[in-house]
N, CA, C and O of each residue as an XYZ file, in Angstrom:
476
protein
N     -20.683     28.985    -50.584
C     -19.421     28.375    -50.217
C     -19.643     26.872    -50.051
O     -20.619     26.448    -49.432
N     -18.751     26.088    -50.594
C     -18.847     24.623    -50.501
C     -18.427     24.171    -49.117
O     -17.533     24.751    -48.501
N     -19.079     23.138    -48.642
C     -18.717     22.558    -47.358
C     -17.556     21.598    -47.529
O     -17.415     20.961    -48.572
N     -16.734     21.498    -46.511
C     -15.687     20.484    -46.536
C     -16.326     19.144    -46.180
O     -17.466     19.105    -45.719
N     -15.611     18.066    -46.388
C     -16.116     16.736    -46.050
C     -16.499     16.660    -44.584
O     -17.469     15.989    -44.230
N     -15.754     17.334    -43.732
C     -16.011     17.273    -42.298
C     -17.325     17.950    -41.931
O     -17.930     17.596    -40.920
N     -17.782     18.920    -42.732
C     -18.979     19.678    -42.386
C     -20.242     19.128    -43.024
O     -21.339     19.396    -42.534
N     -20.120     18.378    -44.085
C     -21.328     17.913    -44.766
C     -21.916     16.715    -44.031
O     -21.197     15.951    -43.387
N     -23.237     16.564    -44.136
C     -23.856     15.409    -43.485
C     -23.374     14.102    -44.106
O     -23.028     14.050    -45.286
N     -23.356     13.075    -43.313
C     -22.967     11.755    -43.812
C     -23.957     11.313    -44.880
O     -25.133     11.675    -44.844
N     -23.466     10.532    -45.824
C     -24.329      9.990    -46.874
C     -25.162      8.832    -46.352
O     -26.242      8.552    -46.872
N     -24.665      8.164    -45.331
C     -25.393      7.076    -44.693
C     -25.096      7.090    -43.211
O     -23.953      7.285    -42.799
N     -26.126      6.881    -42.410
C     -25.997      6.953    -40.958
C     -26.764      5.799    -40.340
O     -27.906      5.536    -40.716
N     -26.138      5.107    -39.388
C     -26.829      4.019    -38.707
C     -26.425      3.949    -37.248
O     -25.253      4.107    -36.907
N     -27.394      3.714    -36.400
C     -27.153      3.569    -34.966
C     -27.781      2.258    -34.509
O     -28.946      1.981    -34.795
N     -26.999      1.459    -33.798
C     -27.451      0.148    -33.369
C     -27.097     -0.037    -31.888
O     -25.943      0.116    -31.489
N     -28.103     -0.366    -31.094
C     -27.895     -0.608    -29.668
C     -28.214     -2.059    -29.362
O     -29.281     -2.558    -29.719
N     -27.293     -2.728    -28.705
C     -27.472     -4.133    -28.368
C     -28.200     -4.318    -27.053
O     -28.418     -3.364    -26.305
N     -28.571     -5.556    -26.783
C     -29.244     -5.875    -25.524
C     -28.341     -5.604    -24.329
O     -28.823     -5.410    -23.213
N     -27.027     -5.589    -24.564
C     -26.065     -5.329    -23.494
C     -26.012     -3.845    -23.129
O     -25.446     -3.474    -22.101
N     -26.608     -2.996    -23.980
C     -26.602     -1.558    -23.736
C     -25.560     -0.806    -24.533
O     -25.592      0.425    -24.570
N     -24.627     -1.513    -25.180
C     -23.621     -0.858    -26.014
C     -24.284     -0.303    -27.278
O     -25.222     -0.894    -27.812
N     -23.777      0.844    -27.743
C     -24.294      1.473    -28.956
C     -23.146      1.764    -29.908
O     -22.096      2.265    -29.505
N     -23.363      1.443    -31.177
C     -22.430      1.800    -32.250
C     -23.173      2.709    -33.212
O     -24.277      2.394    -33.655
N     -22.556      3.844    -33.531
C     -23.090      4.779    -34.509
C     -22.088      4.832    -35.659
O     -20.910      5.122    -35.450
N     -22.557      4.552    -36.867
C     -21.684      4.505    -38.043
C     -22.141      5.569    -39.038
O     -23.334      5.697    -39.314
N     -21.190      6.328    -39.573
C     -21.455      7.330    -40.600
C     -20.603      7.013    -41.818
O     -19.400      6.776    -41.704
N     -21.236      7.011    -42.984
C     -20.542      6.696    -44.232
C     -20.555      7.906    -45.163
O     -21.562      8.603    -45.294
N     -19.428      8.132    -45.796
C     -19.308      9.158    -46.815
C     -18.961      8.437    -48.111
O     -17.990      7.682    -48.172
N     -19.758      8.675    -49.141
C     -19.664      7.921    -50.384
C     -19.430      8.869    -51.543
O     -20.038      9.937    -51.614
N     -18.547      8.478    -52.453
C     -18.308      9.229    -53.684
C     -18.143      8.238    -54.819
O     -17.324      7.322    -54.740
N     -18.918      8.419    -55.871
C     -18.827      7.520    -57.018
C     -19.164      6.081    -56.684
O     -18.625      5.163    -57.302
N     -20.046      5.865    -55.720
C     -20.440      4.510    -55.345
C     -19.450      3.792    -54.449
O     -19.625      2.612    -54.144
N     -18.406      4.498    -54.024
C     -17.366      3.896    -53.175
C     -17.330      4.630    -51.835
O     -17.447      5.854    -51.783
N     -17.169      3.871    -50.764
C     -17.106      4.466    -49.423
C     -15.728      5.102    -49.256
O     -14.708      4.415    -49.204
N     -15.724      6.428    -49.174
C     -14.460      7.147    -49.052
C     -14.042      7.320    -47.594
O     -12.859      7.447    -47.278
N     -15.053      7.321    -46.706
C     -14.745      7.449    -45.280
C     -15.859      6.806    -44.483
O     -17.039      6.981    -44.787
N     -15.476      6.060    -43.462
C     -16.429      5.472    -42.517
C     -15.973      5.882    -41.123
O     -14.867      5.550    -40.696
N     -16.822      6.593    -40.433
C     -16.475      6.990    -39.069
C     -17.485      6.365    -38.117
O     -18.565      5.941    -38.528
N     -17.123      6.315    -36.851
C     -17.988      5.657    -35.884
C     -17.813      6.278    -34.512
O     -16.802      6.911    -34.207
N     -18.835      6.073    -33.698
C     -18.788      6.415    -32.275
C     -19.296      5.189    -31.534
O     -20.180      4.476    -32.009
N     -18.729      4.962    -30.380
C     -19.126      3.808    -29.571
C     -19.385      4.270    -28.145
O     -18.602      5.022    -27.564
N     -20.483      3.810    -27.606
C     -20.753      3.947    -26.179
C     -20.857      2.520    -25.669
O     -21.924      1.907    -25.714
N     -19.744      2.001    -25.187
C     -19.741      0.613    -24.754
C     -18.358      0.132    -24.401
O     -17.456      0.916    -24.104
N     -18.212     -1.170    -24.441
C     -16.973     -1.818    -24.003
C     -15.878     -1.755    -25.071
O     -16.119     -1.362    -26.213
N     -14.685     -2.147    -24.671
C     -13.531     -2.135    -25.567
C     -13.702     -3.109    -26.733
O     -13.204     -2.847    -27.828
N     -14.388     -4.211    -26.517
C     -14.609     -5.174    -27.591
C     -15.535     -4.590    -28.655
O     -15.308     -4.785    -29.849
N     -16.569     -3.882    -28.232
C     -17.451     -3.214    -29.188
C     -16.669     -2.165    -29.963
O     -16.848     -2.022    -31.173
N     -15.814     -1.441    -29.279
C     -14.975     -0.441    -29.941
C     -14.083     -1.090    -30.999
O     -13.983     -0.583    -32.116
N     -13.442     -2.192    -30.662
C     -12.563     -2.885    -31.609
C     -13.349     -3.393    -32.822
O     -12.870     -3.291    -33.952
N     -14.524     -3.926    -32.604
C     -15.339     -4.450    -33.704
C     -15.833     -3.323    -34.604
O     -15.847     -3.468    -35.827
N     -16.235     -2.206    -34.011
C     -16.687     -1.057    -34.806
C     -15.533     -0.497    -35.630
O     -15.715     -0.137    -36.793
N     -14.349     -0.424    -35.032
C     -13.178      0.072    -35.766
C     -12.846     -0.845    -36.943
O     -12.509     -0.369    -38.027
N     -12.939     -2.151    -36.730
C     -12.660     -3.104    -37.807
C     -13.691     -2.985    -38.924
O     -13.330     -3.019    -40.100
N     -14.968     -2.847    -38.573
C     -16.017     -2.722    -39.582
C     -15.832     -1.442    -40.402
O     -15.959     -1.463    -41.626
N     -15.536     -0.340    -39.731
C     -15.343      0.935    -40.432
C     -14.112      0.876    -41.327
O     -14.155      1.302    -42.481
N     -13.034      0.355    -40.800
C     -11.801      0.293    -41.588
C     -11.957     -0.617    -42.803
O     -11.473     -0.302    -43.891
N     -12.630     -1.737    -42.613
C     -12.815     -2.667    -43.718
C     -13.758     -2.102    -44.770
O     -13.603     -2.402    -45.954
N     -14.737     -1.287    -44.365
C     -15.703     -0.706    -45.316
C     -15.068      0.371    -46.196
O     -15.449      0.532    -47.355
N     -14.105      1.105    -45.652
C     -13.487      2.186    -46.424
C     -12.804      1.644    -47.667
O     -12.059      0.665    -47.615
N     -13.076      2.301    -48.780
C     -12.475      1.905    -50.045
C     -13.317      0.887    -50.808
O     -13.086      0.661    -51.996
N     -14.287      0.275    -50.142
C     -15.159     -0.698    -50.793
C     -16.281      0.027    -51.532
O     -16.635      1.156    -51.193
N     -16.833     -0.637    -52.545
C     -18.061     -0.124    -53.132
C     -19.178     -0.386    -52.130
O     -19.035     -1.192    -51.210
N     -20.283      0.305    -52.325
C     -21.422      0.094    -51.433
C     -21.860     -1.367    -51.498
O     -22.171     -1.968    -50.471
N     -21.885     -1.933    -52.692
C     -22.288     -3.338    -52.841
C     -21.321     -4.270    -52.106
O     -21.758     -5.210    -51.441
N     -20.027     -4.022    -52.218
C     -19.041     -4.858    -51.518
C     -19.198     -4.754    -50.003
O     -18.985     -5.737    -49.293
N     -19.566     -3.580    -49.501
C     -19.720     -3.384    -48.060
C     -20.867     -4.223    -47.499
O     -20.836     -4.601    -46.328
N     -21.883     -4.520    -48.323
C     -22.984     -5.369    -47.866
C     -22.505     -6.790    -47.583
O     -23.191     -7.540    -46.888
N     -21.352     -7.167    -48.103
C     -20.830     -8.519    -47.907
C     -20.049     -8.680    -46.597
O     -19.690     -9.795    -46.221
N     -19.790     -7.573    -45.910
C     -19.110     -7.639    -44.618
C     -20.067     -8.287    -43.621
O     -21.221     -7.873    -43.504
N     -19.596     -9.289    -42.915
C     -20.466     -9.955    -41.949
C     -19.744    -10.112    -40.601
O     -18.526     -9.948    -40.523
N     -20.488    -10.425    -39.563
C     -19.873    -10.541    -38.235
C     -18.733    -11.556    -38.174
O     -17.758    -11.342    -37.453
N     -18.840    -12.652    -38.918
C     -17.772    -13.662    -38.893
C     -16.453    -13.066    -39.378
O     -15.392    -13.357    -38.826
N     -16.525    -12.235    -40.410
C     -15.299    -11.616    -40.920
C     -14.718    -10.658    -39.880
O     -13.503    -10.622    -39.685
N     -15.561     -9.894    -39.221
C     -15.087     -8.975    -38.186
C     -14.441     -9.760    -37.041
O     -13.405     -9.354    -36.514
N     -15.047    -10.870    -36.664
C     -14.457    -11.702    -35.603
C     -13.086    -12.228    -36.019
O     -12.180    -12.317    -35.191
N     -12.928    -12.578    -37.297
C     -11.609    -13.019    -37.781
C     -10.589    -11.899    -37.696
O      -9.429    -12.141    -37.361
N     -11.014    -10.654    -38.001
C     -10.096     -9.516    -37.949
C      -9.691     -9.166    -36.526
O      -8.525     -8.882    -36.253
N     -10.655     -9.187    -35.628
C     -10.412     -8.763    -34.251
C      -9.668     -9.832    -33.468
O      -8.915     -9.521    -32.545
N      -9.875    -11.070    -33.829
C      -9.210    -12.162    -33.128
C     -10.210    -12.978    -32.346
O     -11.385    -12.617    -32.283
N      -9.783    -14.041    -31.764
C     -10.735    -14.867    -31.014
C     -11.289    -14.088    -29.820
O     -10.553    -13.449    -29.069
N     -12.601    -14.166    -29.677
C     -13.281    -13.526    -28.554
C     -14.038    -14.584    -27.772
O     -14.438    -15.606    -28.329
N     -14.234    -14.347    -26.500
C     -15.072    -15.280    -25.747
C     -16.498    -15.245    -26.311
O     -16.937    -14.204    -26.799
N     -17.208    -16.341    -26.252
C     -18.564    -16.405    -26.820
C     -19.478    -15.278    -26.340
O     -20.319    -14.801    -27.103
N     -19.326    -14.851    -25.096
C     -20.198    -13.795    -24.574
C     -19.898    -12.413    -25.164
O     -20.651    -11.467    -24.933
N     -18.812    -12.291    -25.920
C     -18.463    -11.010    -26.544
C     -18.652    -11.009    -28.063
O     -18.473     -9.977    -28.711
N     -19.009    -12.148    -28.624
C     -19.156    -12.220    -30.079
C     -20.286    -11.340    -30.601
O     -20.281    -10.965    -31.773
N     -21.253    -11.007    -29.750
C     -22.340    -10.138    -30.180
C     -21.848     -8.741    -30.542
O     -22.552     -8.001    -31.228
N     -20.656     -8.371    -30.094
C     -20.104     -7.049    -30.405
C     -19.876     -6.890    -31.911
O     -20.076     -5.807    -32.461
N     -19.460     -7.967    -32.572
C     -19.284     -7.927    -34.025
C     -20.633     -7.753    -34.719
O     -20.741     -7.021    -35.703
N     -21.651     -8.422    -34.209
C     -22.995     -8.280    -34.776
C     -23.508     -6.853    -34.594
O     -24.169     -6.306    -35.477
N     -23.205     -6.265    -33.464
C     -23.613     -4.893    -33.190
C     -22.959     -3.920    -34.172
O     -23.623     -3.036    -34.712
N     -21.658     -4.089    -34.398
C     -20.929     -3.205    -35.316
C     -21.406     -3.377    -36.753
O     -21.623     -2.389    -37.454
N     -21.569     -4.601    -37.191
C     -22.026     -4.858    -38.561
C     -23.468     -4.382    -38.725
O     -23.840     -3.892    -39.792
N     -24.274     -4.521    -37.688
C     -25.641     -4.013    -37.736
C     -25.676     -2.515    -37.969
O     -26.488     -2.031    -38.757
N     -24.803     -1.770    -37.294
C     -24.727     -0.318    -37.505
C     -24.286     -0.006    -38.931
O     -24.792      0.929    -39.552
N     -23.335     -0.794    -39.454
C     -22.890     -0.618    -40.834
C     -24.048     -0.855    -41.797
O     -24.264     -0.055    -42.707
N     -24.791     -1.934    -41.611
C     -25.924     -2.245    -42.488
C     -26.987     -1.145    -42.425
O     -27.574     -0.787    -43.446
N     -27.231     -0.613    -41.227
C     -28.197      0.477    -41.100
C     -27.715      1.720    -41.849
O     -28.512      2.422    -42.471
N     -26.406      1.991    -41.788
C     -25.846      3.134    -42.525
C     -25.941      2.903    -44.037
O     -26.227      3.837    -44.787
N     -25.706      1.675    -44.487
C     -25.834      1.360    -45.910
C     -27.288      1.497    -46.366
O     -27.549      1.990    -47.463
N     -28.222      1.068    -45.539
C     -29.639      1.215    -45.859
C     -30.029      2.688    -45.931
O     -30.778      3.100    -46.816
N     -29.513      3.472    -44.990
C     -29.785      4.908    -44.985
C     -29.218      5.570    -46.239
O     -29.860      6.434    -46.836
N     -28.022      5.164    -46.631
C     -27.420      5.690    -47.870
C     -28.328      5.398    -49.063
O     -28.586      6.272    -49.891
N     -28.805      4.158    -49.136
C     -29.688      3.771    -50.244
C     -30.958      4.620    -50.239
O     -31.405      5.079    -51.290
N     -31.533      4.826    -49.069
C     -32.742      5.642    -48.958
C     -32.466      7.095    -49.345
O     -33.296      7.733    -49.993
N     -31.314      7.613    -48.955
C     -30.951      8.995    -49.290
C     -30.708      9.179    -50.788
O     -30.900     10.272    -51.320
N     -30.292      8.127    -51.455
C     -30.131      8.200    -52.915
C     -31.501      8.296    -53.583
O     -31.655      8.976    -54.597
N     -32.486      7.620    -53.017
C     -33.851      7.664    -53.560
C     -34.528      8.998    -53.258
O     -35.237      9.549    -54.100
N     -34.304      9.511    -52.048
C     -34.943     10.749    -51.590
C     -33.893     11.630    -50.928
O     -33.821     11.676    -49.699
N     -33.071     12.335    -51.718
C     -31.937     13.092    -51.161
C     -32.323     14.145    -50.117
O     -31.519     14.463    -49.240
N     -33.515     14.676    -50.199
C     -33.933     15.711    -49.258
C     -33.990     15.189    -47.819
O     -33.846     15.972    -46.880
N     -34.197     13.883    -47.629
C     -34.316     13.324    -46.281
C     -33.030     13.477    -45.473
O     -33.069     13.602    -44.249
N     -31.897     13.467    -46.163
C     -30.607     13.567    -45.472
C     -30.488     14.891    -44.719
O     -29.824     14.963    -43.684
N     -31.130     15.935    -45.237
C     -31.028     17.256    -44.615
C     -31.794     17.341    -43.294
O     -31.523     18.217    -42.473
N     -32.750     16.432    -43.089
C     -33.593     16.478    -41.897
C     -33.254     15.392    -40.864
O     -33.903     15.288    -39.824
N     -32.251     14.607    -41.163
C     -31.876     13.512    -40.265
C     -31.221     14.069    -39.013
O     -30.452     15.029    -39.075
N     -31.529     13.464    -37.886
C     -30.907     13.843    -36.620
C     -29.817     12.845    -36.316
O     -30.089     11.660    -36.123
N     -28.584     13.312    -36.270
C     -27.450     12.427    -35.978
C     -26.973     12.637    -34.579
O     -26.024     11.982    -34.146
């Protein structure tokens, strides 16, 4: 029996914890080289949540290569002006995205590794 999208492991997974203690976990589902779904979990403040949501939403529909071009400055533009002490939240979210993209690339090279990943 085939698994639904909700049951299959993510094609790319990344978890990033900042010095502030906030954590962003990003999961990417890819089909035909395009990100069809980006989901996330956040353990942290509302600003980290907003930045993670912006990164995930912006990544969806992009090719994997286009997603590598997402940077913290773009996320800050989407979320709006933040106080300087909160700008690291965008870096945290983009870092989780980059880790998920790296994991996707590694899983393409060695697909068996995805089955043993702990999410």
